[in-house]
C-alpha positions as CSV (number, residue, x, y, z in Angstrom):
1,X,35.4,-8.9,40.9
2,X,32.7,-9.7,38.1
3,X,29.4,-8.7,39.3
4,X,27.3,-11.8,40.0
5,X,24.3,-10.2,37.9
6,X,25.8,-10.1,34.8
7,X,27.3,-13.8,35.5
8,X,23.2,-14.8,35.8
9,X,23.1,-18.7,33.6
10,X,20.2,-19.3,32.6
11,X,17.7,-21.0,33.3
12,X,14.5,-23.4,31.7
13,X,11.1,-22.0,32.5
14,X,9.2,-24.3,30.2
15,X,7.6,-26.4,32.9
16,X,6.4,-23.6,35.1
17,X,6.0,-21.2,31.7
18,X,7.9,-18.6,34.0
19,X,11.1,-16.4,32.5
20,X,13.7,-17.7,36.0
21,X,16.7,-15.7,34.4
22,X,14.5,-12.7,34.2
23,X,13.0,-13.2,37.4
24,X,16.4,-13.9,39.1
25,X,18.0,-11.6,37.6
26,X,15.2,-8.9,39.2
27,X,16.1,-10.0,42.2
28,X,19.5,-9.6,42.7
29,X,19.3,-5.9,41.6
30,X,17.4,-5.2,44.9
31,X,19.5,-7.6,46.7
32,X,22.6,-5.6,45.6
33,X,21.0,-2.6,46.1
34,X,22.9,-2.2,48.9
35,X,26.3,-2.7,47.2
36,X,25.1,0.4,44.4
37,X,24.6,2.5,47.1
38,X,28.4,1.8,48.1
39,X,29.8,1.9,44.4
40,X,28.7,5.1,44.8
41,X,30.2,6.4,47.9
42,X,34.1,5.1,46.8
43,X,33.2,7.1,43.4
44,X,32.5,10.5,45.2
45,X,35.5,9.5,47.7
46,X,38.4,8.9,44.7
47,X,37.0,12.4,43.3
48,X,37.2,13.8,46.5
49,X,41.3,12.7,46.8
50,X,41.7,14.0,43.4
51,X,40.5,17.2,43.7
52,X,42.2,17.6,46.9
53,X,45.0,16.5,45.5
54,X,44.1,19.1,42.5
55,X,44.3,22.3,44.4
56,X,47.5,20.7,46.5
57,X,49.7,21.0,43.8
58,X,48.1,24.7,42.9
59,X,49.0,25.6,46.4
60,X,52.6,24.3,45.6
61,X,53.0,25.8,42.8
62,X,52.4,28.8,45.2
63,X,54.5,28.7,47.6
64,X,57.1,28.3,45.0
65,X,56.5,31.4,43.8
66,X,56.1,33.1,46.4
67,X,59.7,31.6,48.0
68,X,61.0,33.3,44.9
69,X,59.6,36.8,45.9
70,X,61.1,36.2,50.1
71,X,65.1,35.4,48.4
72,X,67.3,39.0,47.8
73,X,68.5,37.2,44.8
74,X,65.2,37.8,42.8
75,X,65.1,42.0,43.5
76,X,68.5,42.4,42.2
77,X,68.2,39.8,39.4
78,X,70.6,42.4,37.0
79,X,71.2,42.4,32.7
80,X,74.2,42.9,30.6
81,X,74.4,45.1,27.7
82,X,76.7,46.4,25.2
83,X,76.6,49.6,23.3
84,X,78.6,48.1,20.7
85,X,77.5,45.7,18.1
86,X,81.0,43.8,18.4
87,X,80.7,42.4,21.7
88,X,77.5,41.0,23.0
89,X,76.8,40.3,27.3
90,X,75.5,38.7,29.9
91,X,73.9,38.2,33.4
92,X,73.3,35.8,35.6
93,X,72.0,35.3,39.1
94,X,74.5,37.5,41.6
95,X,75.4,39.9,39.1
96,X,75.6,43.8,40.7
97,X,75.1,46.6,39.1
98,X,77.7,48.3,37.4
99,X,79.4,49.6,34.2
100,X,83.3,48.5,32.4
101,X,84.7,50.5,29.4
102,X,87.7,48.7,27.2
103,X,89.4,48.7,23.9
104,X,89.8,44.8,22.4
105,X,92.9,44.8,21.3
106,X,93.6,41.4,20.1
107,X,91.1,38.2,19.8
108,X,91.9,34.9,20.0
109,X,92.9,32.0,18.2
110,X,93.4,28.9,17.9
111,X,97.8,27.7,17.0
112,X,98.4,25.5,14.0
113,X,101.1,23.9,11.8
114,X,101.6,22.8,8.1
115,X,104.2,20.9,6.4
116,X,106.1,22.4,3.5
117,X,106.1,19.2,1.9
118,X,102.9,18.1,-0.6
119,X,101.9,14.4,-1.2
120,X,100.3,14.1,-4.5
121,X,97.3,11.5,-2.8
122,X,96.9,10.9,0.8
123,X,98.1,6.7,0.2
124,X,101.3,7.9,-0.8
125,X,104.0,7.2,2.0
126,X,104.0,9.3,4.7
127,X,107.7,9.5,4.4
128,X,108.7,11.8,7.9
129,X,109.5,9.4,10.0
130,X,107.3,6.5,11.8
131,X,106.7,8.6,14.8
132,X,105.6,12.3,15.1
133,X,106.3,13.8,19.1
134,X,103.6,17.0,20.0
135,X,104.8,19.2,22.6
136,X,102.8,22.0,24.0
137,X,103.1,25.3,25.3
138,X,103.2,24.1,29.5
139,X,106.1,21.5,27.8
140,X,103.8,18.8,28.0
141,X,104.7,15.9,25.2
142,X,103.4,13.6,23.1
143,X,104.4,11.1,20.9
144,X,102.4,9.8,18.4
145,X,103.2,6.7,16.5
146,X,102.4,6.4,12.3
147,X,100.7,3.1,12.0
148,X,99.0,1.0,9.4
149,X,100.8,0.9,6.2
150,X,103.1,4.2,6.8
151,X,100.4,6.9,4.5
152,X,99.8,10.0,5.1
153,X,96.4,8.9,5.4
154,X,97.6,6.7,8.4
155,X,99.3,9.7,10.0
156,X,96.4,12.4,9.9
157,X,94.4,9.3,11.9
158,X,97.3,8.3,14.6
159,X,97.3,12.6,15.3
160,X,93.5,12.8,15.5
161,X,93.7,9.5,17.9
162,X,96.5,10.8,20.3
163,X,94.6,12.7,22.5
164,X,97.1,15.5,22.2
165,X,94.5,18.2,22.0
166,X,94.9,18.9,17.7
167,X,93.3,17.8,14.8
168,X,94.6,17.1,11.7
169,X,93.4,16.8,8.3
170,X,94.9,17.0,4.9
171,X,94.8,20.0,2.9
172,X,93.7,19.7,-1.0
173,X,96.2,23.0,-2.8
174,X,95.4,22.4,-6.3
175,X,98.7,20.9,-6.3
176,X,98.5,18.2,-4.0
177,X,97.8,18.2,-0.3
178,X,99.9,19.5,3.0
179,X,99.3,18.4,6.2
180,X,97.8,21.0,8.8
181,X,97.6,20.4,12.7
182,X,95.4,22.6,13.9
183,X,94.4,23.1,18.2
184,X,90.8,22.5,19.5
185,X,91.1,25.4,21.3
186,X,91.7,28.7,21.1
187,X,94.9,30.7,23.7
188,X,98.4,30.9,24.2
189,X,97.9,28.3,26.4
190,X,97.1,25.2,23.5
191,X,100.2,26.3,21.5
192,X,102.5,23.3,20.4
193,X,105.5,22.6,18.2
194,X,105.0,19.9,15.6
195,X,108.1,16.9,14.5
196,X,108.9,14.6,12.6
197,X,111.7,11.5,13.5
198,X,112.2,11.5,9.8
199,X,112.0,15.1,9.5
200,X,114.1,18.0,9.6
201,X,113.4,21.3,12.6
202,X,111.9,22.8,9.0
203,X,109.4,19.8,8.4
204,X,106.1,21.8,10.2
205,X,106.4,25.5,10.2
206,X,103.5,27.9,12.2
207,X,100.2,28.6,10.4
208,X,98.6,30.6,12.5
209,X,99.8,31.3,16.2
210,X,97.8,30.7,19.3
211,X,97.3,33.3,21.8
212,X,95.1,35.1,23.9
213,X,92.3,37.8,23.3
214,X,93.5,40.9,25.3
215,X,91.6,43.4,26.9
216,X,93.1,47.5,28.3
217,X,90.7,48.4,30.5
218,X,90.8,52.4,31.1
219,X,94.1,54.5,30.3
220,X,96.8,55.7,30.3
221,X,99.4,54.6,33.6
222,X,96.4,53.9,35.6
223,X,95.8,51.2,32.6
224,X,95.5,47.5,32.6
225,X,95.0,44.5,30.8
226,X,92.7,41.1,30.8
227,X,93.3,38.3,28.8
228,X,90.8,35.5,28.0
229,X,92.1,32.2,26.1
230,X,89.4,32.5,24.5
231,X,86.9,35.8,23.2
232,X,84.4,34.9,25.8
233,X,85.5,37.3,28.7
234,X,83.7,35.5,31.8
235,X,84.6,37.2,35.9
236,X,85.6,40.3,35.1
237,X,82.7,42.0,36.2
238,X,80.3,39.7,38.6
239,X,78.1,37.1,37.5
240,X,78.8,38.3,33.7
241,X,80.5,37.6,30.9
242,X,81.0,39.3,27.7
243,X,82.2,38.3,24.3
244,X,84.4,40.3,21.6
245,X,84.6,39.8,18.0
246,X,86.6,42.3,16.5
247,X,90.1,44.2,17.6
248,X,91.0,47.3,17.9
249,X,87.2,48.6,19.1
250,X,85.9,50.3,22.2
251,X,82.6,48.9,24.1
252,X,81.1,49.8,27.2
253,X,79.4,47.1,29.0
254,X,76.5,48.3,31.2
255,X,74.8,45.7,34.7
256,X,71.7,47.3,35.1
257,X,69.2,46.1,37.0
258,X,66.6,44.7,35.3
259,X,62.8,45.3,35.6
260,X,61.0,42.7,33.3
261,X,62.8,39.6,35.5
262,X,61.2,41.0,38.8
263,X,58.3,42.1,37.1
264,X,58.3,38.6,35.7
265,X,58.8,37.3,39.5
266,X,55.8,38.9,41.0
267,X,53.7,38.3,38.1
268,X,54.3,33.8,38.1
269,X,53.0,34.2,42.1
270,X,49.8,36.7,41.0
271,X,49.1,33.3,38.2
272,X,49.7,30.8,40.8
273,X,48.1,32.5,43.6
274,X,44.4,32.8,40.7
275,X,45.4,29.4,40.1
276,X,44.6,28.6,43.1
277,X,41.5,30.8,43.6
278,X,39.8,29.1,40.6
279,X,40.6,25.3,41.5
280,X,38.4,26.4,45.1
281,X,36.0,28.0,43.5
282,X,35.4,25.7,40.8
283,X,35.6,22.8,42.9
284,X,33.5,24.3,46.0
285,X,30.6,26.3,44.2
286,X,29.2,29.2,44.0
287,X,25.5,28.7,45.9
288,X,23.3,26.4,47.9
289,X,21.9,24.9,44.3
290,X,25.9,24.0,43.1
291,X,26.5,20.4,41.9
292,X,30.3,21.5,42.7
293,X,32.3,18.6,44.1
294,X,33.5,20.1,47.2
295,X,30.3,21.9,47.7
296,X,30.7,24.6,51.0
297,X,34.4,22.5,51.8
298,X,34.7,24.9,55.2
299,X,39.3,24.3,54.3
300,X,38.5,25.6,50.8
301,X,36.5,28.1,51.2
302,X,39.1,29.4,54.7
303,X,42.0,29.0,52.8
304,X,40.8,31.0,50.0
305,X,40.0,33.6,52.5
306,X,43.4,33.3,53.9
307,X,45.4,34.0,50.4
308,X,42.8,37.0,49.5
309,X,43.6,37.9,53.4
310,X,47.6,37.8,52.2
311,X,46.9,40.2,49.8
312,X,44.9,42.8,50.8
313,X,46.2,43.0,54.8
314,X,49.0,46.0,54.5
315,X,52.4,45.5,55.0
316,X,53.9,48.0,57.0
317,X,50.7,50.6,56.7
318,X,51.6,49.9,53.2
319,X,49.0,48.4,50.9
320,X,49.8,46.4,47.5
321,X,48.0,48.4,45.6
322,X,51.1,50.7,45.8
323,X,53.6,48.0,44.1
324,X,49.9,47.9,41.5
325,X,48.5,44.1,43.2
326,X,45.1,44.3,43.8
327,X,42.5,42.1,44.4
328,X,39.0,41.9,42.3
329,X,35.6,41.9,43.7
330,X,35.7,38.8,42.1
331,X,37.7,37.2,44.1
332,X,41.6,37.6,41.8
333,X,44.3,38.9,41.9
334,X,44.8,42.4,39.4
335,X,48.4,43.2,38.7
336,X,49.1,46.3,37.7
337,X,52.5,45.9,35.6
338,X,53.3,49.4,35.1
339,X,52.2,51.0,38.2
340,X,55.1,48.4,39.6
341,X,57.9,49.3,37.8
342,X,57.1,52.6,38.1
343,X,57.0,52.2,41.8
344,X,60.1,50.0,41.9
345,X,61.8,52.4,40.1
346,X,61.8,55.4,42.7
347,X,61.4,53.7,45.8
348,X,62.6,50.1,45.4
349,X,63.1,49.2,49.0
350,X,59.6,49.9,49.3
351,X,58.3,47.7,47.2
352,X,60.3,44.2,48.2
353,X,59.6,45.3,51.3
354,X,55.3,44.8,50.5
355,X,56.2,41.9,48.4
356,X,59.0,40.3,49.9
357,X,59.0,39.6,53.5
358,X,61.1,36.8,54.7
359,X,60.6,33.1,56.5
360,X,61.9,31.0,59.6
361,X,62.3,27.6,59.5
362,X,60.2,25.9,62.5
363,X,60.6,23.5,65.2
364,X,61.9,20.8,62.1
365,X,64.6,22.9,61.1
366,X,64.0,22.6,57.8
367,X,62.7,25.8,55.2
368,X,59.9,24.8,53.4
369,X,57.8,23.2,55.7
370,X,54.7,23.5,57.6
371,X,55.9,24.4,60.9
372,X,57.4,27.4,59.3
373,X,56.9,30.9,59.8
374,X,56.7,34.8,58.3
375,X,60.1,36.4,59.8
376,X,60.2,39.4,57.9
377,X,56.5,40.5,57.1
378,X,55.9,41.3,53.0
379,X,53.3,39.0,50.8
380,X,55.7,36.5,49.5
381,X,56.6,35.3,52.8
382,X,52.9,35.4,54.1
383,X,51.9,33.3,51.4
384,X,54.8,31.1,51.3
385,X,53.6,29.7,55.0
386,X,50.1,29.5,54.1
387,X,50.9,27.5,50.8
388,X,53.1,25.4,52.9
389,X,50.7,24.8,55.7
390,X,48.3,23.7,52.6
391,X,50.5,21.3,50.6
392,X,52.9,19.8,53.2
393,X,54.1,16.4,51.5
394,X,53.3,14.6,55.5
395,X,51.2,17.5,57.1
396,X,49.6,19.6,55.2
397,X,46.1,20.7,55.1
398,X,45.0,18.8,51.7
399,X,47.7,16.0,51.8
400,X,45.7,15.2,55.7
401,X,41.7,15.5,53.6
402,X,43.4,13.2,50.1
403,X,44.6,10.9,52.1
404,X,41.6,10.7,54.4
405,X,39.8,10.0,51.6
406,X,42.2,7.8,50.5
407,X,41.8,6.0,53.4
408,X,37.2,5.8,53.0
409,X,37.7,4.8,49.7
410,X,39.8,1.2,51.0
411,X,37.2,0.9,53.5
412,X,34.1,0.8,51.3
413,X,35.8,-1.6,48.5
414,X,36.7,-3.6,51.4
415,X,33.3,-3.5,51.9
416,X,31.8,-3.7,47.9
417,X,34.0,-7.3,47.8
418,X,32.2,-8.1,50.9
419,X,28.8,-7.8,49.1
420,X,30.3,-9.2,45.7
421,X,31.2,-12.7,48.1
422,X,27.1,-12.2,49.4
423,X,26.1,-11.7,46.3
424,X,26.7,-14.6,44.5
425,X,26.0,-16.7,47.3
426,X,23.0,-15.6,47.3
427,X,22.2,-15.8,43.6
428,X,24.1,-19.0,43.9
429,X,20.9,-19.9,46.7
430,X,17.7,-18.6,43.9
431,X,19.6,-19.9,41.1
432,X,19.5,-23.7,43.2
433,X,15.7,-23.2,44.6
434,X,14.2,-21.9,41.2
435,X,16.0,-25.5,39.6
436,X,14.9,-27.4,42.1
437,X,11.1,-25.5,42.3
438,X,11.1,-26.6,38.2
439,X,12.3,-30.0,38.8
440,X,9.3,-30.5,41.3
441,X,6.9,-29.1,38.7
442,X,8.6,-31.5,36.4
443,X,8.1,-34.4,39.0
444,X,4.2,-33.9,39.6
445,X,3.6,-33.2,36.0
446,X,5.9,-36.7,35.3
447,X,2.6,-38.2,37.5
448,X,0.0,-36.5,36.5
449,X,1.0,-38.4,32.7
450,X,1.5,-41.8,34.6
451,X,-2.3,-40.7,36.2
452,X,-4.0,-39.6,33.4
453,X,-2.4,-42.6,31.3
454,X,-3.8,-45.4,33.6
455,X,-7.2,-43.8,33.8
456,X,-7.1,-44.1,30.5
457,X,-6.1,-47.2,30.0
458,X,-9.1,-48.6,32.2
459,X,-11.4,-50.9,30.4
460,X,-14.5,-49.1,29.4
461,X,-18.6,-50.1,30.9
462,X,-21.7,-49.7,29.4
463,X,-25.5,-49.1,31.2
464,X,-27.4,-51.7,31.1
465,X,-31.6,-51.0,31.3
């Protein structure tokens, strides 16, 4: 809604000589002072709500990072490596430490066949009949009709459109074109035969035989073979896969705990906690002279204290410093990754106990909500519960504060709107009053002019003696 002052119409002051428009504008500025104060209150409420939500987002990130450390999978992260340049290995969540030595017997190959016949051009007549029959290794058959004008190109188009898992192409041999058909995937199960209705049993000959990749694990009578339709073997080791690229080679794939991944998870917690502490410090200020938006806010300062207490309070008599985690004099967390890795290598259960822990769902039965509790003590569990209490989307402390400011802003906006209407009416009244004054003065001026003209028109007289 537009300001009543800004829409003020100019009023002539030709009769009174006063600048009525400026006078009314000044009067309206005085009248609008309560609304001006309300607008300042509105801006403050909106800024406070945004600040609470900003801190709330930081706490939500902290909850996510802290919860990750309460999961056993975060501490069991493993990394797969290979001692051979011809074998690459990788692992995912759930991989367990172990090793596997094997010999690569063969690589996977895609089955392909080729015609003995040559065509001068792809536009030549196919000449092998109007249909083809493709039979897969499992006995599945696909009948393919050669459409169009019955050329080699038409046969290729029909094969590729049949959805039989093969690809046909015309290969230029230098002395003509041959029809080559290859399986789209490797493996023995994808081998096939292809026959033409107008051809012979030797129309198509095998170019490459479809086969599985095969490795032999172990030696002697206890050795056993594992095959894969592709050169990638999955599931031989839990949550681990490896790809072979050369036959007649021996390799060892090793899966071991990945200290870098675990360190990264702890670093994520430290980064998220420091983000929370920094935002709170920015919004609450550092002293009585501070102009911070939420200067001295008791909820925020208390939450910052609880974050620091969660880290500094011992876990089972052990300090977080044993795991490389400490609090600086500036109220931030510092993480010594070298000390952490050293302790993780020597005493992994102790490190996990200090930085991990576990949480349990509260009365609502839903994990990750504000009523969760620490089930097994640990810094991760402490911070996960604290962050949930602060940032829960319904009952979180910061959520409540933000929605409270939203409510205040709505109330103040309503008062501002009421004042806008009131000021518009007041402006209209003042405008009418000054207009009436100018009109009255104009009438008096006209009467004065008439009276003066009447007096001037009176006959003159001369004194006699």
